[in-house]
FIKOLZA-1660 file (N, C-alpha, C; in steps of 0.1 Angstrom, whole numbers, plus 5000, padded with zeros to 4 digits):
% residues 238
   i   px   py   pz ch aa at
   1 5008 4990 5000  A  M  N
   1 5001 4999 5002  A  M CA
   1 5010 5012 4999  A  M  C
   2 5020 5013 5010  A  W  N
   2 5026 5024 5010  A  W CA
   2 5036 5024 4998  A  W  C
   3 5040 5013 4994  A  A  N
   3 5049 5013 4982  A  A CA
   3 5041 5019 4969  A  A  C
   4 5030 5016 4969  A  L  N
   4 5021 5021 4956  A  L CA
   4 5021 5036 4960  A  L  C
   5 5017 5043 4970  A  L  N
   5 5017 5055 4974  A  L CA
   5 5027 5062 4970  A  L  C
   6 5039 5056 4974  A  R  N
   6 5053 5064 4972  A  R CA
   6 5057 5065 4955  A  R  C
   7 5051 5053 4949  A  Q  N
   7 5052 5055 4932  A  Q CA
   7 5044 5064 4929  A  Q  C
   8 5032 5064 4934  A  A  N
   8 5025 5074 4927  A  A CA
   8 5028 5090 4928  A  A  C
   9 5034 5091 4940  A  V  N
   9 5041 5105 4941  A  V CA
   9 5050 5107 4931  A  V  C
  10 5058 5098 4929  A  R  N
  10 5070 5097 4917  A  R CA
  10 5064 5101 4905  A  R  C
  11 5053 5093 4901  A  T  N
  11 5046 5094 4886  A  T CA
  11 5038 5102 4885  A  T  C
  12 5030 5109 4893  A  V  N
  12 5018 5118 4890  A  V CA
  12 5022 5130 4882  A  V  C
  13 5033 5135 4886  A  A  N
  13 5040 5146 4876  A  A CA
  13 5042 5145 4864  A  A  C
  14 5048 5134 4861  A  P  N
  14 5052 5130 4846  A  P CA
  14 5039 5127 4840  A  P  C
  15 5030 5120 4846  A  L  N
  15 5017 5115 4838  A  L CA
  15 5009 5131 4836  A  L  C
  16 5012 5141 4846  A  G  N
  16 5004 5153 4841  A  G CA
  16 5010 5160 4829  A  G  C
  17 5025 5159 4828  A  V  N
  17 5032 5165 4819  A  V CA
  17 5027 5158 4806  A  V  C
  18 5027 5145 4805  A  L  N
  18 5018 5137 4794  A  L CA
  18 5007 5144 4789  A  L  C
  19 5000 5143 4799  A  A  N
  19 4986 5149 4796  A  A CA
  19 4985 5162 4790  A  A  C
  20 4994 5171 4793  A  F  N
  20 4994 5184 4789  A  F CA
  20 4997 5184 4774  A  F  C
  21 5009 5176 4771  A  W  N
  21 5012 5175 4758  A  W CA
  21 5003 5167 4748  A  W  C
  22 4996 5158 4751  A  M  N
  22 4987 5151 4745  A  M CA
  22 4974 5158 4741  A  M  C
  23 4971 5167 4753  A  G  N
  23 4960 5177 4751  A  G CA
  23 4963 5185 4741  A  G  C
  24 4975 5191 4740  A  M  N
  24 4979 5201 4731  A  M CA
  24 4981 5197 4716  A  M  C
  25 4986 5182 4715  A  V  N
  25 4985 5177 4703  A  V CA
  25 4973 5172 4696  A  V  C
  26 4963 5170 4706  A  A  N
  26 4949 5167 4701  A  A CA
  26 4942 5182 4697  A  A  C
  27 4944 5191 4704  A  A  N
  27 4938 5205 4701  A  A CA
  27 4946 5211 4687  A  A  C
  28 4954 5209 4684  A  G  N
  28 4967 5214 4674  A  G CA
  28 4959 5207 4662  A  G  C
  29 4956 5192 4663  A  R  N
  29 4949 5181 4651  A  R CA
  29 4935 5188 4649  A  R  C
  30 4929 5193 4659  A  A  N
  30 4914 5197 4657  A  A CA
  30 4915 5214 4652  A  A  C
  31 4927 5220 4651  A  Y  N
  31 4926 5234 4649  A  Y CA
  31 4919 5237 4634  A  Y  C
  32 4911 5246 4633  A  P  N
  32 4904 5247 4620  A  P CA
  32 4913 5249 4606  A  P  C
  33 4924 5254 4612  A  T  N
  33 4932 5259 4599  A  T CA
  33 4947 5254 4602  A  T  C
  34 4955 5254 4595  A  E  N
  34 4969 5248 4596  A  E CA
  34 4972 5254 4611  A  E  C
  35 4980 5245 4618  A  Y  N
  35 4985 5248 4629  A  Y CA
  35 5001 5245 4629  A  Y  C
  36 5009 5258 4630  A  D  N
  36 5023 5256 4629  A  D CA
  36 5028 5262 4642  A  D  C
  37 5033 5254 4649  A  W  N
  37 5037 5256 4664  A  W CA
  37 5045 5270 4666  A  W  C
  38 5054 5270 4654  A  R  N
  38 5065 5278 4654  A  R CA
  38 5058 5295 4651  A  R  C
  39 5047 5295 4648  A  Y  N
  39 5044 5309 4644  A  Y CA
  39 5030 5310 4650  A  Y  C
  40 5024 5301 4655  A  V  N
  40 5010 5302 4661  A  V CA
  40 5012 5300 4677  A  V  C
  41 5007 5308 4684  A  T  N
  41 5007 5306 4700  A  T CA
  41 4998 5299 4704  A  T  C
  42 5002 5292 4717  A  M  N
  42 4994 5285 4726  A  M CA
  42 4981 5288 4727  A  M  C
  43 4979 5302 4728  A  S  N
  43 4965 5306 4732  A  S CA
  43 4955 5305 4721  A  S  C
  44 4959 5302 4708  A  S  N
  44 4953 5299 4699  A  S CA
  44 4945 5286 4699  A  S  C
  45 4950 5275 4708  A  L  N
  45 4944 5264 4708  A  L CA
  45 4935 5263 4720  A  L  C
  46 4932 5271 4731  A  V  N
  46 4927 5270 4742  A  V CA
  46 4913 5277 4741  A  V  C
  47 4911 5288 4735  A  Y  N
  47 4900 5297 4732  A  Y CA
  47 4890 5292 4722  A  Y  C
  48 4876 5290 4726  A  A  N
  48 4867 5283 4721  A  A CA
  48 4865 5290 4708  A  A  C
  49 4866 5302 4705  A  E  N
  49 4863 5309 4693  A  E CA
  49 4873 5308 4683  A  E  C
  50 4888 5305 4686  A  R  N
  50 4896 5303 4678  A  R CA
  50 4901 5290 4674  A  R  C
  51 4894 5279 4683  A  N  N
  51 4894 5267 4683  A  N CA
  51 4883 5257 4686  A  N  C
  52 4874 5258 4680  A  P  N
  52 4860 5253 4685  A  P CA
  52 4861 5240 4687  A  P  C
  53 4868 5233 4678  A  G  N
  53 4869 5216 4678  A  G CA
  53 4877 5210 4688  A  G  C
  54 4887 5219 4694  A  G  N
  54 4895 5212 4700  A  G CA
  54 4901 5222 4711  A  G  C
  55 4894 5230 4716  A  F  N
  55 4900 5239 4727  A  F CA
  55 4897 5231 4739  A  F  C
  56 4887 5220 4742  A  L  N
  56 4887 5215 4753  A  L CA
  56 4897 5204 4756  A  L  C
  57 4902 5197 4743  A  W  N
  57 4912 5191 4744  A  W CA
  57 4927 5199 4752  A  W  C
  58 4928 5208 4747  A  A  N
  58 4937 5219 4754  A  A CA
  58 4936 5222 4766  A  A  C
  59 4923 5225 4770  A  R  N
  59 4922 5229 4783  A  R CA
  59 4921 5217 4794  A  R  C
  60 4917 5203 4790  A  T  N
  60 4916 5193 4797  A  T CA
  60 4933 5190 4798  A  T  C
  61 4940 5191 4787  A  G  N
  61 4956 5188 4792  A  G CA
  61 4962 5196 4802  A  G  C
  62 4960 5210 4801  A  I  N
  62 4962 5220 4812  A  I CA
  62 4957 5218 4826  A  I  C
  63 4944 5214 4826  A  A  N
  63 4940 5211 4838  A  A CA
  63 4944 5201 4846  A  A  C
  64 4947 5188 4839  A  L  N
  64 4953 5175 4845  A  L CA
  64 4969 5180 4848  A  L  C
  65 4974 5186 4842  A  C  N
  65 4987 5192 4844  A  C CA
  65 4990 5197 4857  A  C  C
  66 4980 5208 4857  A  G  N
  66 4980 5215 4868  A  G CA
  66 4978 5209 4881  A  G  C
  67 4968 5202 4880  A  L  N
  67 4962 5193 4891  A  L CA
  67 4974 5182 4897  A  L  C
  68 4980 5176 4888  A  S  N
  68 4989 5168 4891  A  S CA
  68 5001 5173 4897  A  S  C
  69 5004 5184 4893  A  G  N
  69 5015 5194 4898  A  G CA
  69 5012 5197 4914  A  G  C
  70 5002 5202 4915  A  L  N
  70 4995 5206 4928  A  L CA
  70 4995 5196 4937  A  L  C
  71 4989 5184 4931  A  W  N
  71 4989 5173 4942  A  W CA
  71 5003 5168 4945  A  W  C
  72 5014 5166 4934  A  W  N
  72 5028 5165 4938  A  W CA
  72 5033 5171 4948  A  W  C
  73 5032 5189 4946  A  T  N
  73 5037 5197 4954  A  T CA
  73 5032 5194 4968  A  T  C
  74 5018 5194 4970  A  A  N
  74 5012 5192 4982  A  A CA
  74 5017 5180 4990  A  A  C
  75 5019 5168 4983  A  R  N
  75 5025 5156 4992  A  R CA
  75 5038 5159 4996  A  R  C
  76 5045 5165 4986  A  L  N
  76 5059 5168 4992  A  L CA
  76 5060 5179 5005  A  L  C
  77 5051 5188 5002  A  L  N
  77 5050 5196 5016  A  L CA
  77 5047 5187 5029  A  L  C
  78 5036 5180 5027  A  R  N
  78 5033 5171 5038  A  R CA
  78 5043 5163 5043  A  R  C
  79 5053 5158 5034  A  S  N
  79 5063 5148 5037  A  S CA
  79 5073 5157 5045  A  S  C
  80 5074 5169 5044  A  G  N
  80 5083 5177 5055  A  G CA
  80 5099 5177 5047  A  G  C
  81 5100 5167 5035  A  R  N
  81 5111 5166 5029  A  R CA
  81 5111 5170 5015  A  R  C
  82 5109 5180 5009  A  P  N
  82 5109 5182 4994  A  P CA
  82 5120 5184 4988  A  P  C
  83 5123 5181 4975  A  P  N
  83 5134 5186 4968  A  P CA
  83 5138 5197 4972  A  P  C
  84 5152 5200 4975  A  G  N
  84 5157 5212 4978  A  G CA
  84 5154 5219 4992  A  G  C
  85 5149 5209 5001  A  G  N
  85 5146 5216 5012  A  G CA
  85 5134 5222 5015  A  G  C
  86 5133 5229 5026  A  Q  N
  86 5120 5237 5030  A  Q CA
  86 5123 5249 5026  A  Q  C
  87 5122 5252 5010  A  S  N
  87 5124 5264 5003  A  S CA
  87 5110 5267 5000  A  S  C
  88 5108 5283 4994  A  P  N
  88 5098 5287 4991  A  P CA
  88 5094 5282 4975  A  P  C
  89 5104 5275 4973  A  G  N
  89 5104 5271 4958  A  G CA
  89 5090 5262 4957  A  G  C
  90 5090 5253 4967  A  I  N
  90 5079 5243 4966  A  I CA
  90 5065 5249 4964  A  I  C
  91 5065 5259 4974  A  R  N
  91 5052 5268 4978  A  R CA
  91 5049 5275 4965  A  R  C
  92 5056 5281 4959  A  T  N
  92 5056 5292 4947  A  T CA
  92 5053 5279 4935  A  T  C
  93 5060 5266 4935  A  L  N
  93 5053 5259 4924  A  L CA
  93 5039 5254 4926  A  L  C
  94 5036 5252 4939  A  A  N
  94 5020 5250 4942  A  A CA
  94 5012 5260 4939  A  A  C
  95 5016 5273 4940  A  L  N
  95 5009 5284 4936  A  L CA
  95 5006 5285 4919  A  L  C
  96 5018 5281 4914  A  G  N
  96 5018 5281 4898  A  G CA
  96 5008 5273 4894  A  G  C
  97 5008 5259 4897  A  Y  N
  97 5002 5248 4894  A  Y CA
  97 4986 5250 4896  A  Y  C
  98 4982 5257 4908  A  L  N
  98 4969 5262 4909  A  L CA
  98 4962 5271 4903  A  L  C
  99 4971 5280 4899  A  S  N
  99 4966 5288 4890  A  S CA
  99 4965 5283 4876  A  S  C
 100 4973 5274 4874  A  M  N
 100 4972 5268 4859  A  M CA
 100 4960 5261 4859  A  M  C
 101 4955 5252 4870  A  S  N
 101 4943 5245 4867  A  S CA
 101 4931 5255 4868  A  S  C
 102 4930 5267 4876  A  C  N
 102 4923 5276 4876  A  C CA
 102 4920 5281 4865  A  C  C
 103 4929 5285 4857  A  C  N
 103 4929 5290 4843  A  C CA
 103 4923 5281 4832  A  C  C
 104 4925 5267 4833  A  A  N
 104 4920 5259 4822  A  A CA
 104 4903 5259 4826  A  A  C
 105 4902 5258 4839  A  L  N
 105 4888 5254 4843  A  L CA
 105 4878 5267 4846  A  L  C
 106 4883 5277 4846  A  W  N
 106 4878 5291 4846  A  W CA
 106 4869 5292 4836  A  W  C
 107 4855 5296 4836  A  P  N
 107 4847 5298 4825  A  P CA
 107 4851 5310 4818  A  P  C
 108 4851 5312 4801  A  E  N
 108 4858 5321 4795  A  E CA
 108 4852 5336 4798  A  E  C
 109 4839 5335 4799  A  R  N
 109 4832 5350 4799  A  R CA
 109 4824 5350 4811  A  R  C
 110 4827 5346 4822  A  L  N
 110 4824 5350 4835  A  L CA
 110 4823 5364 4837  A  L  C
 111 4813 5373 4840  A  P  N
 111 4815 5386 4841  A  P CA
 111 4820 5392 4851  A  P  C
 112 4820 5383 4863  A  A  N
 112 4827 5392 4876  A  A CA
 112 4840 5392 4873  A  A  C
 113 4849 5388 4866  A  I  N
 113 4862 5391 4863  A  I CA
 113 4865 5387 4849  A  I  C
 114 4864 5400 4842  A  S  N
 114 4866 5398 4828  A  S CA
 114 4879 5394 4822  A  S  C
 115 4889 5397 4832  A  R  N
 115 4903 5393 4828  A  R CA
 115 4912 5381 4835  A  R  C
 116 4899 5374 4841  A  A  N
 116 4905 5365 4849  A  A CA
 116 4914 5356 4843  A  A  C
 117 4915 5349 4830  A  H  N
 117 4921 5342 4823  A  H CA
 117 4938 5347 4823  A  H  C
 118 4935 5360 4817  A  D  N
 118 4950 5368 4818  A  D CA
 118 4959 5365 4829  A  D  C
 119 4950 5369 4840  A  L  N
 119 4956 5371 4854  A  L CA
 119 4959 5356 4859  A  L  C
 120 4954 5347 4859  A  L  N
 120 4956 5334 4861  A  L CA
 120 4967 5329 4852  A  L  C
 121 4969 5331 4839  A  A  N
 121 4979 5326 4831  A  A CA
 121 4992 5333 4837  A  A  C
 122 4993 5344 4840  A  L  N
 122 5004 5352 4843  A  L CA
 122 5012 5347 4856  A  L  C
 123 4998 5345 4866  A  V  N
 123 5005 5340 4880  A  V CA
 123 5009 5324 4877  A  V  C
 124 5003 5317 4870  A  A  N
 124 5008 5303 4866  A  A CA
 124 5021 5303 4860  A  A  C
 125 5022 5313 4850  A  F  N
 125 5035 5311 4844  A  F CA
 125 5047 5317 4853  A  F  C
 126 5045 5329 4861  A  V  N
 126 5056 5331 4870  A  V CA
 126 5056 5324 4882  A  V  C
 127 5048 5315 4886  A  G  N
 127 5051 5306 4897  A  G CA
 127 5058 5297 4894  A  G  C
 128 5054 5289 4880  A  I  N
 128 5059 5278 4877  A  I CA
 128 5075 5280 4875  A  I  C
 129 5077 5291 4867  A  C  N
 129 5092 5294 4863  A  C CA
 129 5097 5297 4875  A  C  C
 130 5096 5304 4881  A  L  N
 130 5102 5309 4895  A  L CA
 130 5106 5296 4904  A  L  C
 131 5092 5289 4906  A  G  N
 131 5095 5279 4914  A  G CA
 131 5104 5267 4911  A  G  C
 132 5103 5267 4896  A  T  N
 132 5113 5257 4892  A  T CA
 132 5127 5260 4892  A  T  C
 133 5130 5274 4894  A  V  N
 133 5146 5279 4892  A  V CA
 133 5147 5276 4908  A  V  C
 134 5138 5280 4918  A  L  N
 134 5143 5280 4931  A  L CA
 134 5146 5265 4935  A  L  C
 135 5137 5255 4932  A  V  N
 135 5135 5242 4936  A  V CA
 135 5150 5235 4928  A  V  C
 136 5150 5240 4916  A  S  N
 136 5164 5232 4908  A  S CA
 136 5177 5236 4917  A  S  C
 137 5175 5248 4918  A  F  N
 137 5190 5255 4924  A  F CA
 137 5192 5247 4938  A  F  C
 138 5184 5247 4946  A  R  N
 138 5184 5241 4962  A  R CA
 138 5187 5227 4957  A  R  C
 139 5180 5220 4949  A  A  N
 139 5182 5205 4948  A  A CA
 139 5196 5200 4944  A  A  C
 140 5201 5209 4936  A  V  N
 140 5215 5205 4930  A  V CA
 140 5226 5213 4939  A  V  C
 141 5225 5223 4947  A  E  N
 141 5232 5227 4957  A  E CA
 141 5234 5217 4965  A  E  C
 142 5222 5211 4973  A  Q  N
 142 5223 5202 4982  A  Q CA
 142 5230 5189 4978  A  Q  C
 143 5228 5185 4967  A  G  N
 143 5235 5174 4960  A  G CA
 143 5247 5175 4962  A  G  C
 144 5254 5187 4956  A  G  N
 144 5268 5189 4957  A  G CA
 144 5274 5189 4973  A  G  C
 145 5267 5194 4982  A  R  N
 145 5269 5194 4997  A  R CA
 145 5272 5181 5000  A  R  C
 146 5262 5171 4995  A  R  N
 146 5263 5157 5000  A  R CA
 146 5274 5150 4993  A  R  C
 147 5280 5156 4984  A  R  N
 147 5292 5149 4976  A  R CA
 147 5305 5158 4981  A  R  C
 148 5302 5165 4991  A  S  N
 148 5314 5173 4996  A  S CA
 148 5322 5182 4986  A  S  C
 149 5316 5189 4977  A  L  N
 149 5321 5197 4968  A  L CA
 149 5322 5212 4973  A  L  C
 150 5334 5218 4968  A  P  N
 150 5336 5232 4974  A  P CA
 150 5325 5241 4971  A  P  C
 151 5321 5249 4982  A  P  N
 151 5308 5258 4981  A  P CA
 151 5308 5266 4968  A  P  C
 152 5318 5272 4960  A  G  N
 152 5318 5280 4950  A  G CA
 152 5316 5268 4938  A  G  C
 153 5318 5256 4937  A  Q  N
 153 5316 5247 4926  A  Q CA
 153 5301 5246 4926  A  Q  C
 154 5297 5239 4943  A  R  N
 154 5283 5239 4943  A  R CA
 154 5274 5249 4937  A  R  C
 155 5277 5260 4941  A  R  N
 155 5268 5272 4934  A  R CA
 155 5270 5274 4921  A  R  C
 156 5281 5272 4914  A  L  N
 156 5282 5273 4901  A  L CA
 156 5272 5263 4893  A  L  C
 157 5273 5249 4897  A  Y  N
 157 5266 5238 4892  A  Y CA
 157 5252 5242 4892  A  Y  C
 158 5247 5249 4905  A  A  N
 158 5233 5249 4909  A  A CA
 158 5229 5261 4898  A  A  C
 159 5236 5273 4897  A  T  N
 159 5232 5284 4888  A  T CA
 159 5231 5280 4877  A  T  C
 160 5240 5274 4872  A  V  N
 160 5239 5267 4856  A  V CA
 160 5225 5258 4853  A  V  C
 161 5225 5249 4864  A  I  N
 161 5212 5243 4861  A  I CA
 161 5201 5249 4860  A  I  C
 162 5199 5255 4871  A  A  N
 162 5185 5266 4873  A  A CA
 162 5184 5278 4863  A  A  C
 163 5196 5279 4858  A  G  N
 163 5196 5291 4846  A  G CA
 163 5189 5287 4834  A  G  C
 164 5190 5275 4831  A  I  N
 164 5187 5267 4818  A  I CA
 164 5174 5268 4819  A  I  C
 165 5165 5268 4827  A  A  N
 165 5152 5268 4827  A  A CA
 165 5148 5282 4823  A  A  C
 166 5157 5294 4827  A  L  N
 166 5152 5306 4823  A  L CA
 166 5156 5313 4808  A  L  C
 167 5165 5300 4803  A  A  N
 167 5171 5307 4791  A  A CA
 167 5161 5311 4779  A  A  C
 168 5150 5301 4778  A  P  N
 168 5139 5304 4766  A  P CA
 168 5133 5317 4769  A  P  C
 169 5133 5320 4778  A  I  N
 169 5125 5333 4785  A  I CA
 169 5132 5345 4781  A  I  C
 170 5144 5344 4784  A  L  N
 170 5154 5354 4782  A  L CA
 170 5156 5357 4764  A  L  C
 171 5155 5345 4759  A  L  N
 171 5156 5346 4745  A  L CA
 171 5143 5352 4739  A  L  C
 172 5131 5348 4745  A  A  N
 172 5119 5354 4739  A  A CA
 172 5118 5368 4739  A  A  C
 173 5124 5374 4754  A  A  N
 173 5125 5388 4752  A  A CA
 173 5135 5393 4747  A  A  C
 174 5146 5389 4743  A  L  N
 174 5154 5397 4733  A  L CA
 174 5148 5395 4720  A  L  C
 175 5143 5384 4716  A  A  N
 175 5134 5386 4703  A  A CA
 175 5127 5395 4700  A  A  C
 176 5115 5396 4712  A  Q  N
 176 5105 5407 4710  A  Q CA
 176 5109 5421 4709  A  Q  C
 177 5120 5422 4716  A  A  N
 177 5126 5436 4717  A  A CA
 177 5133 5438 4703  A  A  C
 178 5136 5431 4697  A  Y  N
 178 5146 5432 4685  A  Y CA
 178 5133 5435 4675  A  Y  C
 179 5125 5427 4676  A  V  N
 179 5112 5428 4665  A  V CA
 179 5106 5441 4667  A  V  C
 180 5102 5446 4678  A  S  N
 180 5098 5458 4681  A  S CA
 180 5107 5471 4677  A  S  C
 181 5120 5470 4678  A  R  N
 181 5127 5479 4674  A  R CA
 181 5129 5481 4657  A  R  C
 182 5133 5470 4653  A  E  N
 182 5136 5468 4640  A  E CA
 182 5127 5461 4630  A  E  C
 183 5118 5458 4634  A  L  N
 183 5105 5453 4626  A  L CA
 183 5091 5458 4632  A  L  C
 184 5091 5470 4634  A  P  N
 184 5078 5475 4641  A  P CA
 184 5064 5472 4631  A  P  C
 185 5067 5470 4617  A  A  N
 185 5054 5471 4609  A  A CA
 185 5049 5456 4610  A  A  C
 186 5058 5446 4615  A  L  N
 186 5051 5432 4615  A  L CA
 186 5040 5433 4624  A  L  C
 187 5030 5424 4620  A  P  N
 187 5016 5422 4627  A  P CA
 187 5021 5412 4640  A  P  C
 188 5012 5409 4649  A  W  N
 188 5014 5398 4660  A  W CA
 188 5017 5387 4651  A  W  C
 189 5026 5378 4659  A  V  N
 189 5035 5365 4655  A  V CA
 189 5022 5359 4647  A  V  C
 190 5020 5354 4633  A  N  N
 190 5011 5343 4629  A  N CA
 190 5017 5338 4617  A  N  C
 191 5010 5330 4609  A  L  N
 191 5017 5322 4597  A  L CA
 191 5021 5332 4586  A  L  C
 192 5016 5345 4587  A  G  N
 192 5022 5356 4578  A  G CA
 192 5039 5356 4579  A  G  C
 193 5041 5354 4590  A  W  N
 193 5055 5356 4593  A  W CA
 193 5062 5345 4586  A  W  C
 194 5059 5335 4582  A  R  N
 194 5066 5323 4577  A  R CA
 194 5064 5324 4562  A  R  C
 195 5054 5334 4558  A  A  N
 195 5053 5336 4541  A  A CA
 195 5063 5347 4540  A  A  C
 196 5068 5357 4550  A  R  N
 196 5075 5364 4547  A  R CA
 196 5088 5361 4551  A  R  C
 197 5091 5349 4552  A  G  N
 197 5105 5346 4557  A  G CA
 197 5113 5351 4568  A  G  C
 198 5104 5354 4578  A  V  N
 198 5107 5359 4592  A  V CA
 198 5115 5348 4598  A  V  C
 199 5127 5347 4604  A  P  N
 199 5134 5338 4609  A  P CA
 199 5125 5331 4624  A  P  C
 200 5125 5318 4623  A  V  N
 200 5116 5313 4634  A  V CA
 200 5123 5317 4649  A  V  C
 201 5134 5320 4650  A  Y  N
 201 5140 5324 4662  A  Y CA
 201 5135 5338 4670  A  Y  C
 202 5128 5345 4659  A  L  N
 202 5123 5359 4662  A  L CA
 202 5108 5356 4668  A  L  C
 203 5103 5345 4665  A  S  N
 203 5089 5340 4668  A  S CA
 203 5085 5341 4684  A  S  C
 204 5077 5347 4688  A  F  N
 204 5074 5345 4703  A  F CA
 204 5068 5331 4705  A  F  C
 205 5056 5327 4693  A  A  N
 205 5051 5315 4697  A  A CA
 205 5064 5303 4696  A  A  C
 206 5075 5303 4690  A  F  N
 206 5082 5294 4690  A  F CA
 206 5093 5294 4704  A  F  C
 207 5094 5303 4709  A  W  N
 207 5099 5302 4723  A  W CA
 207 5090 5303 4735  A  W  C
 208 5076 5302 4731  A  E  N
 208 5066 5298 4742  A  E CA
 208 5067 5284 4742  A  E  C
 209 5067 5278 4733  A  W  N
 209 5067 5262 4731  A  W CA
 209 5080 5258 4735  A  W  C
 210 5089 5265 4731  A  V  N
 210 5103 5257 4739  A  V CA
 210 5104 5259 4750  A  V  C
 211 5096 5269 4760  A  T  N
 211 5098 5272 4773  A  T CA
 211 5089 5261 4780  A  T  C
 212 5078 5258 4773  A  C  N
 212 5070 5247 4778  A  C CA
 212 5076 5231 4778  A  C  C
 213 5083 5234 4768  A  A  N
 213 5091 5220 4770  A  A CA
 213 5103 5218 4779  A  A  C
 214 5110 5229 4780  A  V  N
 214 5119 5231 4793  A  V CA
 214 5114 5229 4804  A  V  C
 215 5103 5235 4807  A  L  N
 215 5097 5232 4820  A  L CA
 215 5092 5219 4822  A  L  C
 216 5085 5211 4813  A  S  N
 216 5082 5202 4814  A  S CA
 216 5091 5190 4816  A  S  C
 217 5104 5192 4810  A  G  N
 217 5114 5183 4816  A  G CA
 217 5119 5185 4826  A  G  C
 218 5119 5196 4831  A  Y  N
 218 5123 5199 4848  A  Y CA
 218 5114 5195 4855  A  Y  C
 219 5102 5196 4853  A  M  N
 219 5091 5191 4863  A  M CA
 219 5092 5175 4863  A  M  C
 220 5095 5167 4851  A  T  N
 220 5097 5153 4852  A  T CA
 220 5109 5148 4859  A  T  C
 221 5119 5156 4855  A  V  N
 221 5134 5151 4862  A  V CA
 221 5132 5154 4880  A  V  C
 222 5126 5166 4881  A  L  N
 222 5125 5167 4896  A  L CA
 222 5116 5159 4902  A  L  C
 223 5105 5155 4898  A  S  N
 223 5094 5144 4903  A  S CA
 223 5102 5132 4904  A  S  C
 224 5109 5126 4893  A  L  N
 224 5114 5114 4893  A  L CA
 224 5125 5113 4900  A  L  C
 225 5134 5124 4905  A  A  N
 225 5144 5122 4911  A  A CA
 225 5143 5122 4927  A  A  C
 226 5130 5122 4931  A  V  N
 226 5123 5121 4946  A  V CA
 226 5124 5106 4951  A  V  C
 227 5132 5103 4962  A  R  N
 227 5132 5091 4964  A  R CA
 227 5121 5088 4975  A  R  C
 228 5118 5075 4978  A  A  N
 228 5106 5071 4982  A  A CA
 228 5105 5079 4998  A  A  C
 229 5115 5082 5005  A  H  N
 229 5115 5092 5015  A  H CA
 229 5115 5108 5013  A  H  C
 230 5114 5111 5001  A  G  N
 230 5113 5127 4997  A  G CA
 230 5125 5134 4993  A  G  C
 231 5138 5127 4997  A  Q  N
 231 5150 5135 4995  A  Q CA
 231 5151 5132 4979  A  Q  C
 232 5159 5144 4973  A  P  N
 232 5160 5143 4958  A  P CA
 232 5175 5133 4955  A  P  C
 233 5175 5126 4944  A  K  N
 233 5186 5120 4941  A  K CA
 233 5193 5128 4931  A  K  C
 234 5188 5142 4929  A  L  N
 234 5199 5150 4921  A  L CA
 234 5213 5154 4927  A  L  C
 235 5223 5152 4919  A  S  N
 235 5236 5155 4923  A  S CA
 235 5242 5168 4915  A  S  C
 236 5252 5172 4921  A  A  N
 236 5259 5184 4913  A  A CA
 236 5262 5180 4897  A  A  C
 237 5263 5168 4894  A  S  N
 237 5265 5166 4881  A  S CA
 237 5253 5163 4871  A  S  C
 238 5242 5164 4879  A  A  N
 238 5230 5163 4873  A  A CA
 238 5228 5172 4861  A  A  C
% end
């Protein structure tokens, strides 16, 4: 019984990641026109007016991923020994996953809060990104301490590993700054960019999906690295 519960803690987050990507793939297949992920943003998949035949697939995948992440972080907090120790990272992740679930489940046109989706999406994005960075840094730093690495080397490894999660976000910001300055006549990213031959690395949609892939990888690795008693198996060489 306890063995099954511990195994569930290890696998629920990766299953949530899998649900997210399955939902997005199904939503992309149901998109009313061609969907090129390099030039069409994720939001085009999740709104009924843009993707009437597939938005429910996207929202279901997002909701399941958020709920699985929330359950995983809650179990780790209850265990008292989450990866990275009792850092604020786990609570930040929990807030991000809660907002992610609410964003997917919140009715689109509820008049009480007209911009609820945008607010929840922003909180989810910030919470998951910041929480991932904090947890990864602490987990790798503690792994280096257990291996008796010098403090400077531990911090260097932890900074590099945690910083990789932020790299796509930084590149997306740089790309948007360049487009705004050098190509102000371009409309918001769409398939017209592809027809004009605009490089894919300038597309916000491209970096949005790359960020999702990177964060999915981190969530999977962190969850699978948790041992049965809650300690991470991550090391400074991870």
